[in-house]
ZAMARGU-4260 file (C-alpha; in steps of 0.2 Angstrom, whole numbers, plus 5000, padded with zeros to 4 digits):
<rodrens>
0) 5077/4947/5130 | 5074/4949/5111 | 5056/4949/5105 | 5052/4950/5086 | 5035/4956/5083
5) 5026/4955/5066 | 5010/4959/5057 | 5002/4951/5041 | 4993/4936/5035 | 4993/4928/5018
10) 4983/4914/5010 | 4990/4897/5010 | 4986/4891/4992 | 4987/4873/4997 | 4973/4875/5009
15) 4962/4887/5000 | 4948/4880/4989 | 4947/4896/4979 | 4960/4909/4973 | 4951/4923/4981
20) 4959/4941/4981 | 4961/4946/4999 | 4965/4965/4996 | 4952/4978/4998 | 4960/4992/4986
25) 4950/4995/4971 | 4934/4986/4977 | 4918/4994/4972 | 4903/5000/4982 | 4894/4983/4978
30) 4908/4974/4987 | 4905/4984/5002 | 4886/4980/5004 | 4881/4966/4993 | 4886/4948/4990
35) 4896/4948/4974 | 4901/4931/4966 | 4897/4922/4982 | 4908/4933/4992 | 4902/4941/5008
40) 4901/4960/5008 | 4913/4970/5019 | 4897/4975/5029 | 4897/4957/5035 | 4916/4957/5040
45) 4923/4943/5029 | 4938/4936/5037 | 4949/4937/5021 | 4951/4955/5023 | 4966/4953/5035
50) 4985/4955/5031 | 4987/4972/5025 | 5000/4984/5032 | 5012/4970/5036 | 5027/4975/5046
55) 5040/4970/5058 | 5048/4976/5074 | 5062/4971/5086 | 5062/4974/5105 | 5078/4971/5115
60) 5077/4971/5134 | 5061/4982/5133 | 5068/4995/5120 | 5062/4996/5103 | 5077/4995/5091
65) 5069/4995/5074 | 5052/4995/5065 | 5047/4995/5047 | 5033/4991/5035 | 5035/4979/5022
70) 5028/4991/5009 | 5043/5002/5010 | 5054/4987/5004 | 5042/4978/4992 | 5037/4995/4985
75) 5018/4991/4985 | 5006/5001/4996 | 4999/4992/5011 | 5010/4976/5007 | 4997/4970/4994
80) 5003/4963/4978 | 4995/4966/4961 | 4983/4952/4964 | 4977/4960/4980 | 4985/4946/4990
85) 4994/4952/5006 | 5013/4950/5007 | 5022/4943/5023 | 5035/4955/5030 | 5050/4945/5025
90) 5061/4961/5020 | 5055/4970/5036 | 5060/4956/5047 | 5077/4955/5039 | 5080/4974/5041
95) 5075/4973/5060 | 5087/4959/5063 | 5101/4968/5054 | 5097/4984/5064 | 5098/4975/5080
100) 5114/4965/5075 | 5106/4948/5078 | 5101/4933/5068 | 5084/4925/5068 | 5091/4911/5079
105) 5095/4924/5093 | 5077/4929/5095 | 5069/4923/5111 | 5051/4925/5107 | 5041/4929/5091
110) 5025/4939/5094 | 5011/4939/5081 | 4997/4952/5081 | 4981/4942/5080 | 4975/4927/5090
115) 4962/4918/5080 | 4955/4901/5085 | 4939/4891/5082 | 4930/4898/5097 | 4933/4916/5091
120) 4927/4912/5073 | 4911/4904/5080 | 4909/4920/5091 | 4912/4931/5076 | 4899/4922/5066
125) 4886/4922/5080 | 4888/4941/5081 | 4884/4943/5062 | 4870/4929/5061 | 4855/4940/5066
130) 4859/4951/5050 | 4859/4936/5038 | 4845/4932/5026 | 4840/4915/5022 | 4853/4907/5011
135) 4867/4919/5015 | 4870/4911/5032 | 4878/4896/5024 | 4889/4906/5012 | 4896/4917/5027
140) 4899/4902/5038 | 4908/4892/5024 | 4918/4907/5020 | 4923/4910/5038 | 4928/4892/5039
145) 4938/4892/5023 | 4948/4907/5027 | 4951/4902/5044 | 4958/4885/5039 | 4968/4892/5024
150) 4975/4908/5032 | 4972/4911/5051 | 4975/4895/5061 | 4990/4895/5072 | 4998/4881/5063
155) 4996/4889/5046 | 5004/4906/5053 | 5018/4897/5061 | 5022/4886/5046 | 5022/4902/5035
160) 5034/4910/5047 | 5046/4895/5046 | 5045/4896/5027 | 5048/4915/5027 | 5063/4915/5039
165) 5070/4897/5039 | 5068/4895/5057 | 5056/4888/5070 | 5054/4900/5084 | 5059/4895/5102
170) 5043/4902/5107 | 5028/4909/5097 | 5015/4920/5105 | 4999/4926/5097 | 4993/4942/5104
175) 4974/4947/5103 | 4973/4961/5089 | 4966/4975/5100 | 4978/4971/5114 | 4992/4973/5101
180) 4985/4990/5096 | 4984/4995/5115 | 5001/4990/5119 | 5008/4999/5104 | 5002/5015/5110
185) 5003/5014/5129 | 5020/5006/5131 | 5027/5019/5119 | 5019/5034/5127 | 5029/5036/5143
190) 5014/5038/5153 | 5014/5029/5170 | 4995/5027/5169 | 4982/5031/5155 | 4966/5027/5147
195) 4968/5018/5131 | 4956/5018/5116 | 4959/5008/5101 | 4947/5010/5086 | 4950/4999/5071
200) 4940/4990/5057 | 4939/4973/5066 | 4950/4962/5077 | 4945/4944/5080 | 4928/4949/5087
205) 4928/4967/5092 | 4931/4984/5083 | 4936/4994/5098 | 4943/4992/5115 | 4944/5004/5130
210) 4956/5000/5143 | 4967/5006/5157 | 4986/5005/5156 | 4997/5005/5171 | 5015/4999/5173
215) 5015/4981/5170 | 4997/4978/5164 | 4983/4983/5151 | 4966/4980/5159 | 4951/4980/5147
220) 4936/4991/5153 | 4924/4989/5138 | 4924/4982/5121 | 4913/4986/5105 | 4909/4970/5096
225) 4905/4967/5078 | 4895/4972/5068 | 4898/4989/5077 | 4913/4997/5068 | 4916/5015/5066
230) 4931/5012/5055 | 4922/5000/5043 | 4908/5013/5042 | 4921/5025/5037 | 4928/5013/5024
235) 4911/5009/5016 | 4908/5028/5014 | 4925/5031/5007 | 4921/5019/4993 | 4903/5026/4991
240) 4911/5043/4988 | 4922/5036/4974 | 4938/5034/4983 | 4949/5018/4985 | 4945/5006/5000
245) 4959/5004/5013 | 4969/5018/5005 | 4959/5034/5003 | 4950/5037/5020 | 4961/5053/5023
250) 4953/5060/5007 | 4936/5059/5015 | 4943/5068/5030 | 4950/5082/5019 | 4934/5083/5008
255) 4924/5085/5024 | 4930/5102/5027 | 4922/5108/5012 | 4905/5102/5017 | 4890/5106/5028
260) 4887/5092/5041 | 4869/5097/5045 | 4863/5092/5028 | 4864/5073/5031 | 4865/5074/5050
265) 4848/5065/5052 | 4853/5050/5042 | 4870/5048/5051 | 4861/5050/5068 | 4852/5034/5063
270) 4867/5025/5057 | 4878/5029/5072 | 4867/5027/5087 | 4873/5033/5104 | 4868/5022/5119
275) 4870/5022/5137 | 4886/5021/5147 | 4896/5028/5132 | 4892/5014/5120 | 4888/5017/5102
280) 4882/5006/5088 | 4884/5005/5069 | 4875/4988/5068 | 4864/4994/5054 | 4878/4993/5042
285) 4876/4974/5042 | 4857/4974/5038 | 4853/4966/5021 | 4845/4982/5015 | 4858/4994/5021
290) 4865/4998/5004 | 4848/5000/4996 | 4842/5012/5010 | 4859/5022/5009 | 4856/5025/4990
295) 4838/5029/4993 | 4843/5043/5006 | 4859/5049/4999 | 4859/5046/4981 | 4869/5035/4969
300) 4887/5031/4974 | 4900/5042/4965 | 4912/5033/4953 | 4930/5037/4952 | 4928/5047/4936
305) 4914/5057/4942 | 4916/5075/4947 | 4915/5079/4966 | 4899/5088/4970 | 4893/5098/4984
310) 4883/5083/4990 | 4898/5072/4992 | 4907/5085/5002 | 4891/5087/5013 | 4891/5068/5016
315) 4909/5067/5020 | 4906/5081/5033 | 4891/5072/5041 | 4901/5056/5042 | 4916/5065/5050
320) 4904/5073/5063 | 4895/5057/5067 | 4912/5048/5070 | 4918/5062/5081 | 4902/5062/5091
325) 4903/5044/5094 | 4921/5043/5100 | 4918/5058/5111 | 4903/5050/5118 | 4913/5035/5123
330) 4927/5045/5130 | 4916/5057/5141 | 4908/5042/5149 | 4926/5034/5152 | 4931/5050/5161
335) 4916/5050/5172 | 4921/5033/5178 | 4940/5036/5178 | 4950/5050/5185 | 4965/5047/5173
340) 4968/5063/5163 | 4980/5055/5150 | 4974/5046/5134 | 4983/5034/5122 | 4975/5031/5105
345) 4978/5018/5092 | 4969/5008/5078 | 4967/5014/5060 | 4954/5027/5065 | 4967/5035/5076
350) 4976/5042/5060 | 4960/5053/5058 | 4969/5070/5062 | 4952/5079/5063 | 4945/5067/5076
355) 4961/5068/5086 | 4960/5087/5085 | 4942/5086/5092 | 4947/5075/5106 | 4961/5087/5111
360) 4950/5102/5110 | 4936/5094/5120 | 4946/5097/5136 | 4943/5079/5142 | 4962/5075/5144
365) 4978/5084/5149 | 4989/5073/5139 | 4986/5063/5123 | 4998/5052/5114 | 4994/5044/5097
370) 5004/5029/5090 | 5012/5037/5075 | 5009/5020/5066 | 4992/5018/5073 | 4985/5006/5059
375) 4989/4988/5058 | 5007/4993/5054 | 5010/4997/5072 | 5003/4980/5078 | 5020/4972/5075
380) 5028/4983/5089 | 5013/4982/5099 | 5014/4963/5100 | 5032/4964/5104 | 5030/4976/5118
385) 5015/4966/5125 | 5026/4951/5126 | 5041/4960/5132 | 5031/4969/5146 | 5024/4952/5152
390) 5042/4945/5154 | 5048/4961/5162 | 5034/4972/5169 | 5037/4990/5169 | 5037/5005/5158
395) 5049/5005/5143 | 5058/5020/5136 | 5045/5033/5129 | 5046/5036/5111 | 5053/5054/5107
400) 5052/5051/5088 | 5048/5039/5075 | 5064/5038/5066 | 5067/5019/5068 | 5068/5013/5050
405) 5083/5010/5038 | 5097/5023/5036 | 5111/5024/5022 | 5128/5030/5022 | 5136/5044/5011
410) 5145/5031/5002 | 5129/5021/4998 | 5121/5037/4993 | 5135/5042/4981 | 5135/5025/4973
415) 5117/5027/4969 | 5120/5044/4962 | 5133/5037/4951 | 5122/5024/4944 | 5111/5038/4938
420) 5125/5050/4932 | 5117/5053/4915 | 5101/5060/4923 | 5108/5069/4938 | 5121/5082/4943
425) 5126/5084/4961 | 5137/5094/4973 | 5141/5094/4992 | 5136/5110/5000 | 5145/5116/5016
430) 5128/5115/5025 | 5114/5104/5018 | 5101/5112/5029 | 5106/5130/5024 | 5107/5125/5005
435) 5090/5116/5006 | 5082/5132/5015 | 5089/5143/5001 | 5080/5131/4988 | 5064/5133/4997
440) 5066/5152/4998 | 5069/5153/4979 | 5052/5144/4977 | 5058/5127/4973 | 5050/5111/4977
445) 5063/5101/4986 | 5065/5083/4991 | 5074/5080/5008 | 5081/5062/5012 | 5090/5060/5028
450) 5094/5048/5042 | 5083/5034/5048 | 5066/5032/5039 | 5050/5036/5049 | 5039/5022/5056
455) 5021/5026/5051 | 5012/5034/5036 | 5018/5051/5039 | 5034/5059/5032 | 5041/5068/5047
460) 5057/5077/5040 | 5068/5062/5034 | 5058/5056/5019 | 5049/5072/5014 | 5045/5084/5000
465) 5047/5102/5006 | 5041/5119/5000 | 5038/5137/5004 | 5021/5138/5014 | 5019/5157/5010
470) 5016/5154/4991 | 4997/5154/4988 | 5000/5144/4972 | 5011/5130/4980 | 4997/5118/4986
475) 4989/5117/4968 | 5007/5116/4960 | 5012/5101/4971 | 4995/5092/4970 | 4995/5094/4951
480) 5013/5092/4946 | 5021/5082/4960 | 5009/5072/4970 | 4996/5070/4955 | 4981/5070/4966
485) 4965/5079/4969 | 4966/5098/4971 | 4956/5098/4988 | 4970/5089/4997 | 4979/5099/5010
490) 4997/5099/5015 | 5005/5100/5032 | 5015/5113/5040 | 5031/5108/5050 | 5035/5121/5063
495) 5049/5124/5076 | 5041/5118/5092 | 5046/5133/5101 | 5036/5144/5090 | 5021/5133/5086
500) 5009/5143/5097 | 5013/5159/5088 | 5005/5152/5072 | 4993/5138/5077 | 4981/5137/5091
505) 4988/5122/5100 | 4976/5122/5114 | 4981/5108/5127 | 4994/5100/5115 | 5012/5103/5121
510) 5017/5097/5104 | 5012/5087/5089 | 5028/5078/5083 | 5019/5065/5072 | 5007/5076/5062
515) 4992/5068/5070 | 4982/5082/5076 | 4972/5095/5066 | 4972/5112/5075 | 4966/5130/5070
520) 4979/5141/5061 | 4979/5158/5070 | 4969/5171/5060 | 4984/5182/5059 | 4995/5168/5052
525) 4983/5162/5038 | 4988/5175/5026 | 5006/5171/5029 | 5003/5152/5027 | 4991/5150/5013
530) 4999/5134/5006 | 4996/5124/5022 | 4980/5132/5029 | 4965/5121/5024 | 4949/5128/5018
535) 4941/5127/5036 | 4956/5137/5043 | 4965/5122/5051 | 4981/5113/5048 | 4988/5095/5051
540) 5003/5102/5061 | 5020/5094/5064 | 5030/5102/5078 | 5049/5099/5076 | 5061/5099/5091
545) 5080/5100/5090 | 5081/5085/5101 | 5071/5074/5090 | 5078/5079/5073 | 5092/5092/5074
550) 5095/5093/5055 | 5077/5096/5051 | 5076/5108/5065 | 5091/5118/5058 | 5083/5118/5040
555) 5067/5126/5046 | 5078/5138/5057 | 5088/5143/5041 | 5072/5146/5032 | 5066/5157/5046
560) 5082/5167/5044 | 5079/5169/5026 | 5060/5173/5027 | 5056/5177/5045 | 5044/5162/5045
565) 5048/5146/5055 | 5037/5135/5045 | 5039/5124/5030 | 5027/5114/5019 | 5030/5096/5022
570) 5023/5081/5012 | 5028/5063/5010 | 5042/5059/4997 | 5032/5049/4985 | 5019/5050/4971
575) 5001/5044/4971 | 4998/5026/4974 | 5016/5022/4979 | 5024/5020/4996 | 5035/5033/5004
580) 5053/5031/4998 | 5064/5020/5008 | 5081/5019/4999 | 5092/5032/4990 | 5087/5023/4974
585) 5069/5025/4978 | 5072/5044/4981 | 5081/5046/4964 | 5068/5037/4954 | 5054/5047/4962
590) 5063/5063/4959 | 5066/5059/4941 | 5048/5055/4938 | 5041/5071/4945 | 5042/5090/4944
595) 5052/5091/4960 | 5065/5104/4957 | 5079/5097/4967 | 5083/5086/4982 | 5095/5084/4996
600) 5100/5066/4999 | 5112/5064/5014 | 5126/5077/5011 | 5122/5079/4992 | 5112/5093/4984
605) 5105/5084/4968 | 5098/5092/4952 | 5092/5085/4936 | 5104/5085/4921 | 5100/5098/4908
</rodrens>
């Protein structure tokens, strides 16, 4: 059975009465908490903010063959064009079909990552109605109806799929959003049974789902309905702190380490209220006066150009603490009711490494698996796995890595280099891993492009920029001259899995292959690894096994042979505001536009022509 899953919405201009921008990137704080030009604020969960992170996945007889995000092909982050309108995953679908060796006509079922209908739209409106002032209820109701009609109905979605692919599916299945998230993590985890927690901005009606996964089924236990949403709260404060919506939440997580959470703990205790039976509420974010009260208590929002002050770091720290407290509150109650010691996580908030680290250190679970593409990008594979499992119940193969994107032959790479021959020189070393390790040992910032592209937002050793973690100036150098981003942003260590515990306090984690847990750096190792040790003494660690990535494992091993340290600095192969590179041409263009010193692309060691 072949199942094609995909995520992403876009506006049908023939049905839309207004040419509204759907993208969230670049919206100001007013858009978060106030009506602007007749548009509902994000705190009232407007339906138009769907469609980002479009992706595709293909599952053949229960096995995931390929997944990829549209942004990697379209070269626009989160699959949002310059007008802010989401792109459908046309290129990602074509890649998945080619990787599986099939055509669109061979696909048995097309699975979509949301299930909107008139009843759910009415329920969503009912959830928000108590928070609407006189006169605004009509605006919100009309907005919901317009967006639903022009963007979310089954008929519109299906029609756009036919336009995108040229084929009407034999069978078209819409999967509820949080069930797609849940399936994306549980059916890929390899666990026979597990608790599942999904935490996202919003699905059709809910923002979070607690469920039990077992072979053949996912059974919901508890839902958190709008306007409660930890992820939306985090997004609002991301913009309040002067960062970009939908894109910079991880900056807030990094900034939090510099702050004192006690300074604004009282405020966030009121905003994130803990209830009985593991419930929590953030409903106050939808109050009409939420923005006014926020500014009165915390001060004016920071603009992008303003300096980051101590106050901003303290707010970030208090926010991070409040979110961790709420999630752990829910999970402690879940463990009291359920003896299952395994946990699967998905949803955008599951990309918060500090939160995942806190869950791991809580001791609540013996095993934790986080979907490496935890955001809506991962819902394409979740929808496909959900449908595939319904057809043939039972656990599919566990994911052992996330290398399921495009790959390129040495011939294709060489053709790319030749197109840039005036700007490049290249050679073919006997051992690319050894030569790259030498580049790092010599203090160079080195690009590393190998094999199949990773699925998810983290570069895991196939589309990476690497450096020596022992150099105390390396973090500032890469932030300033390569990534062109804020100086407080940390970098991750990639470490041989067999030696991770020597350098990092892994606690209950057997491994961290997807760079999704923050763990303490051992005190004795902090002086050795200054470039990857964050200000609070932690690191977002990636463990690398020979089985999952033999070439990257050998590179780190060669670096250890030269330096005695089995760790390299690993960051994504891209620059600020661009997706991670996908093709050799993307890699060359990124290399030429930055101060990266050299790059290994396939078998070729590449330098800039002098």
